[in-house]
C-alpha positions as CSV (number, residue, x, y, z in Angstrom):
1,X,135.0,102.4,129.4
2,X,131.8,100.7,128.4
3,X,130.2,102.1,125.2
4,X,126.5,102.9,125.1
5,X,124.4,100.6,123.0
6,X,122.3,102.3,120.3
7,X,118.7,101.2,120.7
8,X,116.9,103.4,118.2
9,X,117.7,105.7,115.3
10,X,115.7,108.5,113.7
11,X,116.5,110.0,110.4
12,X,115.1,113.6,110.0
13,X,114.0,114.7,106.5
14,X,112.5,118.1,105.6
15,X,110.0,119.0,103.0
16,X,107.9,122.0,101.8
17,X,104.9,119.7,101.1
18,X,104.3,117.3,104.0
19,X,101.1,115.7,102.6
20,X,102.7,114.9,99.3
21,X,105.9,113.5,100.8
22,X,103.9,111.5,103.4
23,X,101.8,110.0,100.7
24,X,105.0,108.8,98.9
25,X,106.4,107.1,102.0
26,X,103.0,105.6,102.9
27,X,101.5,104.6,99.5
28,X,104.6,104.0,97.3
29,X,107.2,102.8,99.8
30,X,104.5,101.2,102.0
31,X,106.1,102.2,105.3
32,X,104.1,102.0,108.5
33,X,102.8,105.3,109.6
34,X,103.7,105.6,113.3
35,X,102.9,109.1,114.6
36,X,101.4,112.4,113.4
37,X,103.1,115.3,115.3
38,X,101.3,118.0,113.2
39,X,104.3,119.5,111.4
40,X,106.1,116.1,111.4
41,X,105.0,112.6,110.4
42,X,107.0,109.5,111.6
43,X,107.3,106.3,109.7
44,X,108.6,102.9,111.0
45,X,111.5,101.8,108.8
46,X,113.0,98.8,110.7
47,X,112.8,97.3,114.2
48,X,115.0,100.1,115.5
49,X,114.8,102.9,113.0
50,X,112.3,105.6,112.0
51,X,112.0,108.3,109.4
52,X,110.7,111.7,110.6
53,X,109.4,113.9,107.8
54,X,109.0,117.6,108.9
55,X,108.0,120.8,107.2
56,X,110.7,123.6,107.0
């Protein structure tokens, strides 16, 4: 049986203050902001991985 290859990975994180948490990932960690989904912001972490920060 051939195993599927993982092509992308997304880590979900949750917060009660999306703006403050997003500022940390953008300004302090200097991650690339990828997409605003309203209640979630997505940041590019590596060529195949992302961090998705969402409100509760």
